[in-house]
TIBATOR-529907 format. One record per residue: x, y, z of N, C-alpha, C in turn; residue number from 1. Coordinates in nm, 4 decimals. Each point is the difference from the previous one (the first is absolute). Layout:
REM TIBATOR-529907
NODE       n_X       n_Y       n_Z      ca_X      ca_Y      ca_Z       c_X       c_Y       c_Z  seq
NODE         X         Y         Z         X         Y         Z         X         Y         Z  NUM
...
REM end
This chain:
REM TIBATOR-529907
NODE       n_X       n_Y       n_Z      ca_X      ca_Y      ca_Z       c_X       c_Y       c_Z  seq
NODE   -0.4425    3.8904   -1.2118    0.0801    0.1028    0.0855    0.0066   -0.0896    0.1350    1
NODE    0.1280    0.0055    0.0543    0.0118   -0.0488    0.1420   -0.0450    0.1314    0.0829    2
NODE   -0.0860   -0.0288    0.0962   -0.0237    0.1027    0.0989    0.1062    0.0127    0.1102    3
NODE    0.0948   -0.0880    0.0103    0.0854    0.0000    0.1134    0.1317    0.0965   -0.0323    4
NODE    0.0041    0.0399   -0.1448    0.0982    0.0826   -0.0268   -0.0061    0.1310   -0.0225    5
NODE   -0.1044    0.0430    0.0921   -0.0339    0.1550   -0.0243    0.1062    0.0731    0.0750    6
NODE    0.0506    0.1084   -0.0856    0.1177    0.0748    0.0605   -0.0508    0.1594    0.0518    7
NODE   -0.1238    0.0328   -0.0395   -0.0689    0.1258    0.0258   -0.1409   -0.0030    0.0122    8
NODE   -0.0514    0.0755    0.0702   -0.1629    0.0220   -0.0070   -0.0133    0.1629   -0.0088    9
NODE   -0.1395   -0.0038   -0.0385   -0.0536    0.1572   -0.0129   -0.1156   -0.0029    0.1144   10
NODE    0.0059    0.0962    0.0641   -0.1389    0.0229    0.0787   -0.1256    0.0130   -0.0696   11
NODE   -0.0973   -0.0103    0.0856   -0.1469    0.0364   -0.0796    0.0144    0.1347   -0.0297   12
NODE    0.0288    0.1044    0.0880    0.0082    0.1079   -0.0458    0.0592    0.0650   -0.1243   13
NODE    0.1299   -0.0738    0.0031    0.0823    0.0184   -0.1265   -0.0766   -0.0505   -0.1297   14
NODE   -0.0538   -0.1107    0.0080   -0.0699   -0.0647   -0.1209   -0.1170    0.0735   -0.0157   15
NODE   -0.0803    0.0266    0.0949   -0.1134    0.0981   -0.0384    0.0253    0.1297   -0.0751   16
NODE    0.1108    0.0648    0.0266    0.0396    0.1158   -0.0527    0.0525   -0.0264   -0.1374   17
NODE    0.0753   -0.0937   -0.0257    0.0454   -0.0433   -0.1349   -0.1181   -0.0341   -0.0924   18
NODE   -0.1045   -0.0677    0.0536   -0.0885   -0.0465   -0.0757   -0.1360    0.1100   -0.0243   19
NODE    0.0277    0.1107    0.0826   -0.0947    0.1082    0.0130   -0.1316   -0.0387    0.0579   20
NODE   -0.0074   -0.0835    0.0946   -0.1034   -0.0545    0.0670   -0.0014    0.0280    0.1397   21
NODE   -0.1216    0.0070    0.0790   -0.0181    0.0106    0.1333    0.0700   -0.1307    0.0751   22
NODE    0.0763    0.0420    0.0981    0.0528   -0.1036    0.0777   -0.0845   -0.0877    0.0733   23
NODE   -0.1025    0.0622    0.0502   -0.1307   -0.0667    0.0896   -0.0515   -0.0927   -0.0843   24
NODE   -0.0467    0.0471   -0.1276   -0.0711   -0.0769   -0.1088    0.0985   -0.1196   -0.0347   25
NODE    0.1151    0.0096   -0.0091    0.0876   -0.1107   -0.0480    0.0209   -0.0746    0.1310   26
NODE   -0.0028    0.0241    0.1131    0.0292   -0.0805    0.1244   -0.1376   -0.0812    0.0070   27
NODE   -0.1276    0.0452   -0.0335   -0.1170   -0.0597    0.0091    0.0152   -0.1191   -0.1139   28
NODE    0.0453    0.0242   -0.1238    0.0290   -0.1070   -0.1044    0.0959   -0.0925    0.0325   29
NODE    0.1019    0.0404    0.0780    0.1182   -0.0792    0.0303   -0.0030   -0.0956    0.1325   30
NODE   -0.1311    0.0217    0.0723   -0.0085   -0.0457    0.1338    0.0210   -0.1593    0.0036   31
NODE   -0.0451   -0.0577   -0.1205   -0.0222   -0.1654    0.0117    0.1311   -0.0498   -0.0753   32
NODE    0.0903    0.0873   -0.0460    0.1374   -0.0692   -0.0544    0.0888   -0.0546    0.0969   33
NODE    0.0677   -0.0926   -0.0148    0.0836   -0.0824    0.0810    0.1653    0.0214   -0.0495   34
NODE    0.0767   -0.0415    0.0797    0.1433    0.0255   -0.0327    0.0450   -0.0888   -0.1244   35
NODE   -0.0718   -0.0906   -0.0363    0.0089   -0.0766   -0.1256   -0.0338    0.0983   -0.1180   36
NODE   -0.0856    0.1102    0.0299   -0.0398    0.0751   -0.1007    0.0797    0.1333   -0.0182   37
NODE    0.1068   -0.0168    0.0821    0.0845    0.1299   -0.0013   -0.0036    0.1079    0.1060   38
NODE   -0.0984   -0.0268    0.0951   -0.0238    0.0937    0.1109    0.0583   -0.0258    0.1135   39
NODE    0.0892    0.0978    0.0690    0.0557   -0.0484    0.1397   -0.0534    0.1327    0.0763   40
NODE    0.0210   -0.0347    0.1290   -0.0414    0.1108    0.0977    0.1431    0.0400    0.0685   41
NODE    0.0371    0.1416    0.0096    0.1111    0.0412    0.0396   -0.0504    0.0801    0.1381   42
NODE    0.0772   -0.0129    0.1056   -0.0303    0.0524    0.1265    0.1168    0.0826    0.0337   43
NODE   -0.0257    0.1234    0.0673    0.1061    0.0749    0.0369   -0.0731    0.1092    0.1086   44
NODE    0.0750    0.0860    0.0850   -0.0597    0.0661    0.0916   -0.1152    0.0885   -0.0357   45
NODE    0.0074    0.0600   -0.1155   -0.1168    0.0464   -0.0690   -0.1221   -0.0517   -0.0108   46
NODE    0.0234   -0.1363   -0.0526   -0.0964   -0.0674   -0.0275   -0.0201   -0.1541    0.0769   47
NODE   -0.0172    0.0071    0.1369    0.0242   -0.1050    0.0809   -0.1016   -0.1253   -0.0513   48
NODE   -0.1245    0.0465   -0.0580   -0.0754   -0.0995   -0.0470    0.0161   -0.0593   -0.1393   49
NODE    0.1078    0.0641   -0.0500    0.0440   -0.0319   -0.1360   -0.0500    0.0620   -0.1282   50
NODE    0.0756    0.0173   -0.0879   -0.0551    0.0686   -0.1346    0.0184   -0.0965   -0.1123   51
NODE   -0.0852    0.0034   -0.1090    0.0209   -0.1057   -0.1064    0.0920    0.0703   -0.0802   52
NODE    0.0718   -0.1108   -0.0431    0.1299    0.0234   -0.1090   -0.0217   -0.1068   -0.1195   53
NODE    0.0357    0.0412   -0.1185    0.0155   -0.0970   -0.0774    0.1131   -0.0156   -0.0961   54
NODE    0.0412   -0.1353   -0.0489    0.1138   -0.0303   -0.0637   -0.0519    0.0329   -0.1519   55
NODE    0.0976    0.0135   -0.1050   -0.0456    0.0113   -0.1270   -0.1091   -0.0894   -0.0450   56
NODE   -0.0036   -0.1389    0.0428   -0.0980   -0.0742   -0.0162   -0.1312    0.0229    0.0475   57
NODE    0.0026    0.0563    0.1212   -0.0908    0.0659    0.0869   -0.0845    0.1045   -0.0870   58
NODE    0.0883    0.0847   -0.0369   -0.0693    0.1149   -0.0840   -0.0733   -0.0408   -0.1336   59
NODE    0.0632   -0.0985   -0.0678   -0.0896   -0.0540   -0.0960   -0.1074   -0.0671    0.0479   60
NODE    0.0109   -0.0850    0.0818   -0.1327   -0.0596    0.0603   -0.0992    0.0925    0.0466   61
NODE    0.0177    0.1346    0.0546   -0.0717    0.0927    0.0506   -0.0708    0.0515   -0.1175   62
NODE    0.0912    0.0341   -0.1076   -0.0654    0.0556   -0.1245   -0.0969   -0.0960   -0.0716   63
NODE    0.0056   -0.1381    0.0184   -0.0823   -0.0614   -0.0546   -0.1243   -0.0163    0.0733   64
NODE    0.0038    0.0219    0.1450   -0.1243    0.0101    0.0871   -0.0456    0.1322   -0.0200   65
NODE    0.0530    0.1102   -0.0449   -0.0742    0.1134   -0.0402   -0.0835    0.0122   -0.1276   66
NODE    0.0560   -0.0994   -0.0987   -0.0623   -0.0121   -0.1211   -0.1170   -0.0800    0.0139   67
NODE   -0.0032   -0.0893    0.0868   -0.0905   -0.1012    0.0335   -0.1073    0.0899    0.0641   68
NODE    0.0258    0.0726    0.1205   -0.0979    0.0642    0.0465   -0.0594    0.1131   -0.0741   69
NODE    0.0658    0.0696   -0.0809   -0.0597    0.0893   -0.0882   -0.1113   -0.0502   -0.1033   70
NODE    0.0457   -0.1242   -0.0534   -0.0980   -0.0760   -0.0759   -0.1279   -0.0598    0.0724   71
NODE    0.0166   -0.0399    0.1206   -0.1235   -0.0372    0.0598   -0.1187    0.0985    0.0625   72
NODE    0.0760    0.1318   -0.0197   -0.0759    0.1199    0.0928   -0.0440    0.0963   -0.1083   73
NODE    0.0075   -0.0461   -0.1219   -0.0731    0.0988   -0.1174   -0.1444   -0.0065    0.0251   74
REM end
């Protein structure tokens, strides 16, 4: 997948809601993700420090990280 052809993103809060996960927990897992992994930062007046947002590829990458995290914390 070509990352430079992203036409939409979903915020961390929306992804957390969709996955039924805690947004803070997901942020901790996603902290080391890079733009190549499908993570971008979105800045606006309500989020001057930025908020995480994910392309479809980023959501898939995050789901993989969730599985890895859960398998190593058992």
